[in-house]
KEVEXNU-432062 format. One record per atom (N, C-alpha, C): residue number from 0; atom name; x, y, z. Coordinates in steps of 0.05 Angstrom, whole numbers, plus 32768, in hexadecimal, padded with zeros to 4 digits. Layout:
R,NUM,CA,X,Y,Z;
...
end
This chain:
R,0,N,80F1,7E89,8207;
R,0,CA,80F3,7EA2,8215;
R,0,C,80FB,7E9D,8234;
R,1,N,810A,7EAD,823E;
R,1,CA,8113,7EAB,8259;
R,1,C,8110,7EC6,8268;
R,2,N,810B,7EC5,8281;
R,2,CA,8107,7EDD,8291;
R,2,C,8122,7EE4,829E;
R,3,N,812C,7EFD,8299;
R,3,CA,8145,7F05,82A6;
R,3,C,813F,7F18,82BB;
R,4,N,8151,7F1A,82CC;
R,4,CA,814F,7F2D,82E5;
R,4,C,814F,7F49,82DD;
R,5,N,8162,7F51,82C9;
R,5,CA,8164,7F6D,82C4;
R,5,C,8159,7F77,82AA;
R,6,N,8153,7F64,8297;
R,6,CA,814C,7F6D,827C;
R,6,C,812E,7F63,8277;
R,7,N,8121,7F56,8288;
R,7,CA,8108,7F4A,8283;
R,7,C,8109,7F30,8273;
R,8,N,80F4,7F2B,8264;
R,8,CA,80F2,7F14,8252;
R,8,C,8104,7F17,823B;
R,9,N,8116,7F04,8235;
R,9,CA,8126,7F02,821E;
R,9,C,8121,7EEA,820D;
R,10,N,8121,7EEC,81F3;
R,10,CA,811E,7ED8,81E0;
R,10,C,8137,7ECC,81D6;
R,11,N,813E,7EB3,81D9;
R,11,CA,8157,7EA9,81D3;
R,11,C,8155,7E96,81BB;
R,12,N,8168,7E96,81A8;
R,12,CA,8169,7E81,8195;
R,12,C,8180,7E70,819F;
R,13,N,817C,7E56,81A5;
R,13,CA,8190,7E45,81AE;
R,13,C,8194,7E2D,819C;
R,14,N,81AF,7E28,8199;
R,14,CA,81B8,7E10,818A;
R,14,C,81C7,7DFE,819D;
R,15,N,81C1,7DE6,819A;
R,15,CA,81CD,7DCE,81AC;
R,15,C,81DB,7DBA,8199;
R,16,N,81F3,7DB5,81A1;
R,16,CA,8203,7DA2,8192;
R,16,C,820F,7D8D,81A6;
R,17,N,820B,7D75,81A0;
R,17,CA,8216,7D60,81B2;
R,17,C,8236,7D5B,81AC;
R,18,N,8244,7D5B,81C1;
R,18,CA,8261,7D55,81BF;
R,18,C,8265,7D39,81C5;
R,19,N,8271,7D28,81B5;
R,19,CA,8273,7D0D,81B8;
R,19,C,8290,7D04,81BF;
R,20,N,8292,7CED,81CD;
R,20,CA,82AB,7CE2,81D5;
R,20,C,82B7,7CD3,81BE;
R,21,N,82CD,7CC7,81C1;
R,21,CA,82DC,7CBA,81AB;
R,21,C,82CD,7CA3,819D;
R,22,N,82BA,7C96,81AC;
R,22,CA,82A8,7C83,819F;
R,22,C,828D,7C8C,8194;
R,23,N,828A,7CA6,8195;
R,23,CA,8274,7CB3,8189;
R,23,C,825B,7CB7,819D;
R,24,N,825E,7CAE,81B6;
R,24,CA,824A,7CB2,81CA;
R,24,C,8246,7CCD,81D5;
R,25,N,822F,7CDA,81D4;
R,25,CA,822D,7CF5,81DE;
R,25,C,8239,7CF8,81FA;
R,26,N,824A,7D09,81FE;
R,26,CA,8256,7D0E,8219;
R,26,C,824D,7D29,8226;
R,27,N,824C,7D3D,8217;
R,27,CA,8243,7D58,821D;
R,27,C,8231,7D64,8209;
R,28,N,8224,7D7A,8212;
R,28,CA,8214,7D8A,8203;
R,28,C,821C,7DA5,8203;
R,29,N,8223,7DAE,81EA;
R,29,CA,822B,7DCA,81E7;
R,29,C,8213,7DD9,81DE;
R,30,N,820D,7DF0,81ED;
R,30,CA,81F7,7E01,81E6;
R,30,C,8200,7E1E,81E2;
R,31,N,81F5,7E28,81CD;
R,31,CA,81FC,7E44,81C4;
R,31,C,81E2,7E53,81C3;
R,32,N,81DD,7E6A,81D1;
R,32,CA,81C7,7E79,81D0;
R,32,C,81CC,7E96,81C7;
R,33,N,81B9,7E9E,81B7;
R,33,CA,81BC,7EBC,81AD;
R,33,C,81A0,7ECA,81B5;
R,34,N,81A5,7EE2,81C1;
R,34,CA,818E,7EF2,81C9;
R,34,C,8183,7EFF,81AD;
R,35,N,816B,7EF7,81A7;
R,35,CA,815F,7F03,818E;
R,35,C,8145,7F14,8196;
R,36,N,8145,7F1D,81AD;
R,36,CA,812F,7F2D,81B9;
R,36,C,8129,7F45,81A6;
R,37,N,813E,7F55,81A3;
R,37,CA,813A,7F6F,8194;
R,37,C,8133,7F68,8177;
R,38,N,813B,7F52,816B;
R,38,CA,8134,7F4C,8150;
R,38,C,8117,7F44,814E;
R,39,N,810E,7F33,8163;
R,39,CA,80F1,7F2B,8164;
R,39,C,80DE,7F42,8166;
R,40,N,80E7,7F55,8178;
R,40,CA,80D8,7F6D,817F;
R,40,C,80D6,7F80,8164;
R,41,N,80EC,7F81,8157;
R,41,CA,80EC,7F91,813D;
R,41,C,80DA,7F84,8128;
R,42,N,80DA,7F6A,8126;
R,42,CA,80C9,7F5C,8113;
R,42,C,80AC,7F60,811A;
R,43,N,80A5,7F5E,8134;
R,43,CA,8089,7F63,813C;
R,43,C,8080,7F80,8136;
R,44,N,8093,7F94,813B;
R,44,CA,808C,7FB1,8136;
R,44,C,8087,7FB4,8117;
R,45,N,8098,7FA9,8107;
R,45,CA,8095,7FAA,80EA;
R,45,C,807B,7F9D,80E1;
R,46,N,8073,7F86,80EC;
R,46,CA,805A,7F79,80E4;
R,46,C,8043,7F8C,80EA;
R,47,N,8043,7F96,8103;
R,47,CA,802E,7FA9,810B;
R,47,C,802C,7FC3,80FA;
R,48,N,8044,7FCE,80F3;
R,48,CA,8044,7FE4,80E1;
R,48,C,803A,7FDD,80C6;
R,49,N,8042,7FC6,80BC;
R,49,CA,8037,7FBE,80A0;
R,49,C,8019,7FBA,80A2;
R,50,N,800E,7FAF,80B6;
R,50,CA,7FF2,7FAB,80B9;
R,50,C,7FE3,7FC5,80BB;
R,51,N,7FEE,7FD9,80C9;
R,51,CA,7FE2,7FF2,80C9;
R,51,C,7FE0,8000,80B0;
R,52,N,7FF8,7FFF,80A1;
R,52,CA,7FF8,800B,8084;
R,52,C,7FE5,7FFC,8073;
R,53,N,7FE5,7FE2,8073;
R,53,CA,7FD1,7FD3,8063;
R,53,C,7FB4,7FDB,8068;
R,54,N,7FAE,7FDC,8081;
R,54,CA,7F93,7FE6,8087;
R,54,C,7F8E,8001,807D;
R,55,N,7FA0,8014,8080;
R,55,CA,7F9A,802E,8075;
R,55,C,7F99,802E,8058;
R,56,N,7FAA,8021,804B;
R,56,CA,7FAA,8020,802C;
R,56,C,7F90,8012,8022;
R,57,N,7F88,7FFD,802E;
R,57,CA,7F71,7FEE,8024;
R,57,C,7F57,7FFF,802B;
R,58,N,7F56,800F,803E;
R,58,CA,7F3E,801E,8044;
R,58,C,7F40,803B,803C;
R,59,N,7F54,8042,802C;
R,59,CA,7F55,805D,8023;
R,59,C,7F43,8062,800B;
R,60,N,7F39,807A,8008;
R,60,CA,7F29,8080,7FF1;
R,60,C,7F3B,8088,7FD9;
R,61,N,7F53,808C,7FDF;
R,61,CA,7F66,8093,7FCA;
R,61,C,7F73,807A,7FBF;
R,62,N,7F7D,807E,7FA5;
R,62,CA,7F8A,8066,7F9A;
R,62,C,7FA7,8066,7FA7;
R,63,N,7FB3,8051,7FB2;
R,63,CA,7FCE,804C,7FB9;
R,63,C,7FD9,8036,7FAB;
R,64,N,7FED,803B,7F9C;
R,64,CA,7FF8,8026,7F8B;
R,64,C,8018,802B,7F8A;
R,65,N,8025,8016,7F81;
R,65,CA,8043,8016,7F7E;
R,65,C,8048,800A,7F65;
R,66,N,805A,801A,7F53;
R,66,CA,8063,800E,7F3A;
R,66,C,8082,8010,7F39;
R,67,N,8089,8000,7F24;
R,67,CA,80A8,8004,7F1D;
R,67,C,80AB,801D,7F0D;
R,68,N,80C3,8025,7F09;
R,68,CA,80C9,803B,7EF7;
R,68,C,80BD,8038,7EDB;
R,69,N,80BA,8021,7ED3;
R,69,CA,80AD,801A,7EB9;
R,69,C,808D,801A,7EB7;
R,70,N,8082,801D,7ED2;
R,70,CA,8064,8021,7ED2;
R,70,C,8059,8005,7ED9;
R,71,N,8069,7FEF,7EDF;
R,71,CA,805D,7FD7,7EE6;
R,71,C,8052,7FD7,7F01;
R,72,N,8038,7FD0,7F05;
R,72,CA,802B,7FD1,7F1F;
R,72,C,8034,7FBB,7F31;
R,73,N,8040,7FC4,7F48;
R,73,CA,8049,7FB0,7F5E;
R,73,C,8036,7FAC,7F73;
R,74,N,8025,7FC1,7F78;
R,74,CA,8013,7FC2,7F8F;
R,74,C,7FFA,7FD3,7F87;
R,75,N,7FE4,7FCD,7F8C;
R,75,CA,7FCD,7FE0,7F8C;
R,75,C,7FB9,7FD6,7FA3;
R,76,N,7FAF,7FED,7FB0;
R,76,CA,7FA3,7FE7,7FCB;
R,76,C,7F89,7FDD,7FC9;
R,77,N,7F78,7FE0,7FB3;
R,77,CA,7F5D,7FD5,7FB2;
R,77,C,7F55,7FD5,7F96;
R,78,N,7F3A,7FCD,7F90;
R,78,CA,7F2E,7FCD,7F75;
R,78,C,7F30,7FEA,7F6C;
R,79,N,7F36,7FEA,7F53;
R,79,CA,7F3B,8006,7F45;
R,79,C,7F2C,8007,7F2A;
R,80,N,7F18,8019,7F29;
R,80,CA,7F0B,801F,7F12;
R,80,C,7F04,8005,7F01;
R,81,N,7EF7,7FF3,7F0F;
R,81,CA,7EED,7FDA,7F02;
R,81,C,7F01,7FC3,7EFF;
R,82,N,7F1A,7FC9,7F09;
R,82,CA,7F2E,7FB3,7F08;
R,82,C,7F32,7FA9,7F27;
R,83,N,7F37,7F90,7F29;
R,83,CA,7F3F,7F86,7F42;
R,83,C,7F5F,7F88,7F45;
R,84,N,7F6B,7F86,7F5C;
R,84,CA,7F85,7F8A,7F5C;
R,84,C,7F97,7F75,7F4E;
R,85,N,7F8E,7F5D,7F4C;
R,85,CA,7F97,7F48,7F3E;
R,85,C,7F9A,7F4D,7F21;
R,86,N,7F86,7F5C,7F17;
R,86,CA,7F87,7F62,7EF8;
R,86,C,7F9B,7F78,7EF1;
R,87,N,7FA3,7F88,7F06;
R,87,CA,7FB4,7F9D,7F01;
R,87,C,7FD2,7F97,7F08;
R,88,N,7FD7,7F85,7F1C;
R,88,CA,7FF4,7F80,7F24;
R,88,C,8003,7F73,7F0E;
R,89,N,801A,7F7B,7F0A;
R,89,CA,802C,7F6F,7EF5;
R,89,C,8026,7F7D,7EDA;
R,90,N,8013,7F8D,7ED9;
R,90,CA,8010,7F9A,7EBD;
R,90,C,8018,7FB6,7EBF;
R,91,N,801E,7FC1,7EAA;
R,91,CA,8026,7FDF,7EA8;
R,91,C,800E,7FF0,7EAC;
R,92,N,8011,8005,7EBE;
R,92,CA,7FFB,8018,7EC4;
R,92,C,7FF5,8027,7EAB;
R,93,N,8007,8029,7E99;
R,93,CA,8005,8037,7E7F;
R,93,C,7FEF,802A,7E6D;
R,94,N,7FEA,8011,7E71;
R,94,CA,7FD6,8004,7E61;
R,94,C,7FB9,8011,7E64;
R,95,N,7FB6,801E,7E7B;
R,95,CA,7F9C,8027,7E85;
R,95,C,7F96,8043,7E7D;
R,96,N,7FAA,8052,7E72;
R,96,CA,7FA9,806E,7E6B;
R,96,C,7FA4,8071,7E4E;
R,97,N,7F97,8085,7E45;
R,97,CA,7F93,8089,7E27;
R,97,C,7FB0,8096,7E1F;
R,98,N,7FB5,8090,7E06;
R,98,CA,7FCD,8099,7DFA;
R,98,C,7FD5,80B5,7DFD;
R,99,N,7FC0,80C9,7DF8;
R,99,CA,7FC5,80E4,7DFB;
R,99,C,7FCE,80ED,7E17;
R,100,N,7FCA,80DB,7E2B;
R,100,CA,7FD3,80E3,7E47;
R,100,C,7FEC,80D7,7E4F;
R,101,N,7FF6,80C3,7E3E;
R,101,CA,800E,80B4,7E47;
R,101,C,8028,80C5,7E4C;
R,102,N,802C,80DA,7E3A;
R,102,CA,8046,80E7,7E3E;
R,102,C,8046,80F8,7E57;
R,103,N,802F,8102,7E5E;
R,103,CA,802C,8113,7E77;
R,103,C,802F,8102,7E90;
R,104,N,8028,80E7,7E8D;
R,104,CA,802A,80D6,7EA5;
R,104,C,8045,80C7,7EA7;
R,105,N,8050,80C0,7E8D;
R,105,CA,806A,80B2,7E8F;
R,105,C,8082,80C4,7E95;
R,106,N,8082,80DD,7E8E;
R,106,CA,809B,80EF,7E93;
R,106,C,809F,80F1,7EB2;
R,107,N,8089,80F6,7EC2;
R,107,CA,8092,80F7,7EDE;
R,107,C,809A,80DD,7EEB;
R,108,N,808E,80C6,7EE2;
R,108,CA,8096,80AC,7EEA;
R,108,C,80B4,80A8,7EE5;
R,109,N,80BF,80AE,7ECE;
R,109,CA,80D8,80AA,7EC3;
R,109,C,80EC,80BD,7ED2;
R,110,N,80E2,80D7,7ED9;
R,110,CA,80F2,80E9,7EE7;
R,110,C,80F0,80E6,7F05;
R,111,N,80DF,80D3,7F0D;
R,111,CA,80DD,80CD,7F2A;
R,111,C,80D3,80E7,7F3B;
R,112,N,80C2,80F7,7F2E;
R,112,CA,80B8,8110,7F39;
R,112,C,809A,810F,7F42;
R,113,N,8093,8120,7F53;
R,113,CA,8074,8121,7F59;
R,113,C,8069,8134,7F44;
R,114,N,804E,812D,7F40;
R,114,CA,8042,813E,7F2C;
R,114,C,8023,813A,7F2F;
R,115,N,8014,814E,7F25;
R,115,CA,7FF6,814D,7F24;
R,115,C,7FF1,813C,7F0B;
R,116,N,7FDD,8129,7F0B;
R,116,CA,7FD5,8119,7EF5;
R,116,C,7FB7,811E,7EF1;
R,117,N,7FB3,8126,7ED7;
R,117,CA,7F96,8128,7ECD;
R,117,C,7F95,8118,7EB4;
R,118,N,7F86,8103,7EB5;
R,118,CA,7F89,80F0,7E9E;
R,118,C,7F6E,80E1,7E9A;
R,119,N,7F6D,80D3,7E84;
R,119,CA,7F55,80C1,7E81;
R,119,C,7F5C,80A3,7E80;
R,120,N,7F4E,8093,7E8D;
R,120,CA,7F54,8077,7E93;
R,120,C,7F40,8065,7E86;
R,121,N,7F48,804D,7E7D;
R,121,CA,7F36,8038,7E75;
R,121,C,7F2D,802D,7E91;
R,122,N,7F13,8027,7E91;
R,122,CA,7F07,801C,7EA8;
R,122,C,7EFF,7FFD,7EA1;
R,123,N,7F0A,7FEB,7EAD;
R,123,CA,7F01,7FD0,7EA9;
R,123,C,7F02,7FC5,7E8B;
R,124,N,7EF9,7FAF,7E88;
R,124,CA,7EFB,7FA5,7E6C;
R,124,C,7EE4,7FAD,7E5B;
R,125,N,7ED0,7FBB,7E65;
R,125,CA,7EB9,7FC2,7E55;
R,125,C,7EBB,7FDC,7E45;
R,126,N,7ED2,7FE9,7E45;
R,126,CA,7ED7,8001,7E33;
R,126,C,7ECF,801A,7E41;
R,127,N,7EC7,801B,7E59;
R,127,CA,7EBF,8034,7E65;
R,127,C,7ED8,8044,7E6C;
R,128,N,7ED5,805E,7E6F;
R,128,CA,7EEC,806E,7E76;
R,128,C,7EE6,8080,7E8E;
R,129,N,7EFC,808B,7E9A;
R,129,CA,7EF7,809D,7EB2;
R,129,C,7F0C,80B1,7EB0;
R,130,N,7F06,80C8,7EBB;
R,130,CA,7F1B,80DF,7EBC;
R,130,C,7F25,80DD,7ED8;
R,131,N,7F40,80DF,7EDC;
R,131,CA,7F4B,80DF,7EF6;
R,131,C,7F5A,80F7,7EFA;
R,132,N,7F5E,80FF,7F12;
R,132,CA,7F6E,8117,7F18;
R,132,C,7F7A,8110,7F35;
R,133,N,7F96,8114,7F35;
R,133,CA,7FA1,810E,7F4F;
R,133,C,7FC0,8116,7F4F;
R,134,N,7FCB,8113,7F66;
R,134,CA,7FE7,8117,7F6A;
R,134,C,7FF7,80FB,7F6B;
R,135,N,800C,80F8,7F59;
R,135,CA,801C,80E2,7F5B;
R,135,C,8036,80EC,7F6A;
R,136,N,803C,80DB,7F7D;
R,136,CA,8055,80E1,7F8F;
R,136,C,8066,80CA,7F8D;
R,137,N,8080,80D0,7F8D;
R,137,CA,8097,80BC,7F8E;
R,137,C,8098,80B4,7FAC;
R,138,N,8096,809A,7FB1;
R,138,CA,809B,808F,7FCD;
R,138,C,80B8,808A,7FCF;
R,139,N,80C5,8091,7FE5;
R,139,CA,80E1,808D,7FE8;
R,139,C,80E6,8074,7FF7;
end
């Protein structure tokens, strides 16, 4: 980092290359610097934003999850109905719904639309069930 008179502190990425004479002895040093201040600031802002989102998601009383169009779970914010996130990630969310509820849940997923969901879920591996009601929204 260097301090400049007009722009304040700048972060530079610098490359140095020795220039050699005919016998290979270093004679000069060529330096090339690139101002990466804006990139570093953007990276820091992104990290802060991701941290705020993670804190909101992990402390939400609502379920926040992300799935592929096929229903494979890519992200789940917290323990859900007796399952830890590691038990859900990589699995199809459809595995947790009763067959009679699948068509009502799959159709909006395939159509990428928002919808109200009222369904019955399997809870954990002990065979218990729970009724859920909520709004499924497509994130853009």
